[in-house]
C-alpha positions in Angstrom: 14.0 51.1 -1.8 16.2 54.1 0.3 18.8 56.0 -0.6 22.0 56.8 1.5 24.2 59.2 0.1 24.8 58.3 -3.3 23.8 54.8 -2.8 20.5 53.3 -3.4 19.5 50.2 -1.5 16.8 48.4 -3.0 16.0 44.4 -3.0 18.3 44.0 -6.2 21.2 45.8 -4.6 24.2 44.6 -2.8 24.0 44.5 1.0 25.0 48.0 2.4 27.6 47.1 5.1 27.8 49.6 8.2 30.8 49.4 10.7 29.9 50.2 14.2 32.4 52.4 15.5 29.8 53.3 18.4 31.5 54.1 21.3 34.9 52.1 20.5 36.7 54.9 20.5 37.0 55.5 24.0 36.6 58.9 24.1 39.7 59.5 21.7 39.5 61.5 18.7 42.4 59.6 17.5 40.9 56.2 17.9 38.1 57.5 16.1 40.0 58.6 13.1 41.9 55.2 13.1 38.1 53.5 13.1 37.3 55.3 10.2 40.2 54.2 8.5 40.1 50.7 9.4 36.1 50.6 8.5 36.9 52.1 5.0 40.0 49.6 4.5 37.9 46.7 5.4 35.3 47.5 2.5 32.6 49.2 4.5 30.1 51.2 2.9 29.6 53.4 6.0 31.2 53.8 9.3 28.8 55.0 12.4 29.2 56.3 15.9 27.1 57.3 18.8 26.2 60.8 19.3 24.8 61.7 23.2 25.1 64.0 25.7 25.1 61.9 29.1 23.2 64.2 31.1 20.1 63.9 28.7 20.6 60.1 27.8 20.8 58.5 31.2 20.3 59.3 35.1 23.1 59.1 37.3 21.2 56.3 39.2 21.1 54.2 36.4 23.1 51.0 36.9 25.0 49.4 33.8 23.4 46.4 31.9 24.6 43.2 32.6 26.5 42.7 29.5 28.4 46.3 30.0 29.1 45.0 34.0 30.7 41.9 32.2 32.7 43.9 29.8 33.5 47.0 31.4 34.3 46.4 35.0 35.2 50.0 36.1 32.3 50.8 38.7 28.6 50.1 38.4 27.4 53.5 37.1 26.1 53.9 33.5 26.3 57.6 33.6 29.9 57.8 34.6 30.7 55.0 31.9 28.8 57.1 28.9 30.7 60.6 30.4 33.7 58.9 29.4 33.0 58.1 25.7 31.4 61.2 24.7 32.6 63.1 21.8 32.0 66.9 21.1 30.0 68.3 18.4 33.2 69.8 17.0 34.7 66.4 17.1 31.9 64.6 15.1 31.8 67.4 12.7 35.7 66.7 12.0 35.3 62.9 11.7 32.5 63.6 9.3 35.4 65.5 7.2 37.7 62.6 7.5 34.9 60.3 6.1 34.3 62.5 3.3 37.8 62.7 2.7 38.6 59.0 2.0 35.0 58.4 0.5 33.4 56.2 3.6 29.7 57.6 4.5 29.6 59.1 7.8 26.7 58.1 10.2 25.9 58.2 13.8 23.1 57.3 16.3 21.4 60.2 18.2 20.6 59.1 21.7 18.6 62.4 22.8 17.0 65.3 20.9 19.6 67.7 20.9 22.1 65.4 19.4 19.5 64.3 16.6 19.1 68.3 16.0 23.0 68.6 15.8 23.1 65.7 13.3 20.4 67.0 10.9 22.1 70.4 11.1 25.6 68.6 10.4 23.9 67.0 7.0 23.6 63.3 7.8 21.9 61.6 4.7 20.4 59.1 7.1 19.4 58.4 11.0 20.2 55.3 12.8 17.9 54.6 15.7 18.8 52.3 18.4 16.9 49.5 19.4 16.5 51.3 23.2 14.6 54.1 21.2 12.2 51.8 19.4 9.5 53.2 21.9 10.7 56.7 22.5 7.9 57.7 20.2 8.5 61.9 20.7 12.1 61.2 19.5 11.2 59.2 16.6 8.6 62.1 15.6 11.1 64.6 15.5 13.7 62.7 13.7 11.1 61.9 11.3 10.3 65.5 10.5 13.9 65.7 9.4 12.8 64.0 6.5 15.7 61.8 5.9 16.4 58.0 5.6 15.9 56.4 9.1 17.1 53.0 9.8 15.4 51.5 13.0 16.8 48.7 14.9 13.9 46.3 16.2 15.9 44.5 19.1 13.8 43.5 22.3 10.6 44.4 20.3 7.6 42.7 18.6 5.4 43.6 15.5 3.1 45.7 17.2 5.7 48.3 18.7 7.5 48.1 15.2 4.5 49.3 13.7 3.5 52.2 16.2 7.5 53.2 15.7 6.9 53.7 11.8 3.7 55.2 12.6 5.7 57.8 14.6 8.4 58.5 12.1 5.8 59.3 9.4 8.4 59.3 6.5 8.3 56.3 3.8 12.2 55.9 3.6 12.6 53.7 6.3 14.5 50.5 6.6 14.1 48.1 9.7 17.0 46.0 11.4 16.3 42.8 13.1 18.4 42.3 16.0 18.8 40.8 19.4 19.8 43.4 22.1 22.4 40.9 23.8 26.7 41.3 23.9 27.5 39.1 22.3 24.2 37.4 21.0 23.5 33.8 21.9 23.1 31.8 18.3 19.9 30.3 19.9 18.3 33.5 20.4 19.1 35.3 16.8 15.8 34.3 15.2 16.8 35.4 11.7 13.6 34.2 10.2 12.1 37.4 11.6 13.6 39.0 8.8 11.3 37.5 6.7 8.8 38.0 8.6 8.9 41.8 9.0 9.6 42.1 5.4 6.2 40.7 4.9 4.6 42.5 7.4 5.8 45.9 6.6 7.1 45.7 2.9 10.4 47.5 3.9 14.1 47.3 3.5 15.2 44.9 6.3 18.6 44.8 7.6 20.1 42.8 10.4 22.3 44.5 13.2 24.8 41.7 14.3 26.0 41.4 17.7 27.3 37.7 17.5 30.7 37.0 17.7 31.1 35.4 14.4 30.5 35.4 10.5 27.5 33.2 10.3 24.9 35.5 11.0 25.7 37.6 8.6 26.2 35.3 5.8 22.7 33.9 7.0 20.9 37.0 7.0 21.9 38.0 3.6 21.1 34.6 2.5 17.4 35.2 3.4 17.1 39.0 2.3 18.8 41.3 4.6 19.8 44.1 2.7 21.7 46.3 5.3 23.9 44.8 7.8 25.9 46.4 10.9 28.3 45.1 12.9 31.0 46.3 15.7 34.3 47.3 14.9 37.4 47.7 17.3 41.1 48.6 16.8 41.4 45.8 19.7 39.2 43.6 21.4 41.3 43.5 24.8 40.7 47.2 25.0 38.4 48.4 28.0 35.0 49.6 27.1 31.8 48.1 26.9 31.5 46.9 23.4 34.9 45.7 22.5 34.8 42.3 23.4 31.5 42.0 21.0 33.4 44.0 18.0 35.4 42.6 15.6 39.2 43.5 14.4 40.0 45.5 11.4 41.1 42.2 10.2 38.1 40.1 11.1 35.8 42.8 9.6 37.7 42.8 6.2 37.0 39.3 6.1 33.7 39.5 7.6 32.6 41.7 4.3 34.3 39.5 2.3 32.2 36.5 3.5 29.1 38.7 2.6 30.4 39.4 -0.7 31.0 36.0 -1.7 27.5 35.1 -0.3 25.7 37.4 -2.6 27.8 35.9 -5.5 26.6 32.7 -4.1 22.8 33.4 -4.6 23.5 34.8 -8.1 19.9 36.2 -9.6 17.5 33.4 -9.2 17.0 32.3 -12.7 17.6 28.6 -13.1 19.7 28.2 -16.0 22.9 26.3 -17.4 25.9 28.5 -15.8 29.2 29.1 -18.3 31.2 26.5 -15.9 28.6 23.7 -16.6 28.4 23.9 -20.5 31.3 21.3 -20.8 29.7 19.0 -18.0 26.6 19.0 -19.5 28.0 17.6 -22.9 30.1 15.0 -20.9 27.3 14.0 -18.1 24.2 14.1 -20.2 23.3 11.4 -22.8 22.1 10.9 -26.2 21.0 8.2 -28.5 23.5 6.0 -30.0 24.2 2.7 -32.2 24.3 -0.4 -29.7 25.5 -2.5 -32.7 26.6 -2.2 -36.1 24.2 -0.3 -38.5 24.2 -0.4 -42.3 22.7 2.4 -44.5 18.9 1.4 -44.9 18.4 -0.3 -41.8 15.1 0.5 -39.5 15.7 1.5 -36.4 14.5 -0.4 -33.3 14.8 -0.4 -29.4 17.3 -3.2 -30.0 20.0 -1.4 -32.5 19.5 1.8 -30.2 21.2 2.5 -26.6 21.5 5.6 -24.6 24.6 6.7 -23.4 27.2 9.4 -22.9 28.0 11.8 -24.0 25.2 14.3 -24.5 26.4 15.9 -27.9 23.7 13.8 -30.1 19.8 13.7 -30.2 18.5 13.8 -26.5 17.0 10.8 -25.1 13.6 12.4 -25.0 13.2 12.1 -28.7 14.0 8.5 -28.8 10.2 7.7 -29.8 10.5 9.7 -32.7 13.8 8.1 -33.8 12.4 4.4 -33.3 11.2 3.1 -36.9 13.2 5.6 -38.9 15.6 4.5 -41.4 19.5 4.9 -41.1 20.9 6.5 -44.4 24.6 5.9 -43.6 26.7 2.9 -41.8 27.4 3.2 -38.2 29.5 1.3 -36.1 28.8 0.4 -32.5 28.9 3.3 -29.9 28.5 5.4 -32.7 26.2 8.7 -32.2 23.3 9.1 -34.0 22.3 12.4 -35.3 19.3 13.7 -37.0 20.9 14.1 -40.6 21.7 10.2 -40.1 18.0 9.7 -40.4 15.6 9.3 -43.5 
């Protein structure tokens, strides 16, 4: 169990849904504000950005990842791309105030220690750590020292690396995110059953960071126990930038959220029982003991005088051995039900 603000996230709670705005604001504070509103309107519990100083995140000679080259054609340099996607610390402070004013949780992933320290001073209720920093143990140790809940993405990793990261964070309130760090992630490489493996291995809340192009992965992950779901949101999938094409529009995100909530309703509480909508069907579809031919008061009931037919409003068939050999105390027509009070 972990807390993010006023929300308690446990194995019994509804899934916590994070709209990943990331850098889909394209460096515009106005677009960032619209993403917050879109996330709120779509039913997300939180909206998450990315906080970084490009000089502290990436060397000026670093090339873009393959998916960034595919989705963002403006040059091969990762530093220049990221520099154009930075927001200032004051702008993040403003975005937090916007979130507070409309009632959605503000989150952001720090990509360097300075940014992590800033977000801690800003009073974030939880820290999200991206998959790329799972092996950045010095950063994990510093963030763990903040004594805030940590949401740790585990793309590209194995169980041994995850265990080392958990040890470095050294804080009990950790939730793990399964994900495939490809954008969009191919369906045959999602490996969603890792959600259950991680639950078993670490006894932690496990979520799913969804980088697919549809909604099936989220529905499937919730069905097997994911309790936090993260998905990119964009104002327009055709905008320039590395993540827009693998994001959902506001309308798609609203359906995404609705699909998760429908799935949770379908899962129920796991207690096998007759549901209210089945009550009438139970009576009409089940069977009971009836007279197979006309009977007179005083007749002794035998297998030849009884049948088992619908409806199921009389004596259940399992009691047939207790009915055979008993005396009927009133006249019966064929197909009349036999009730306990009809027996002597």
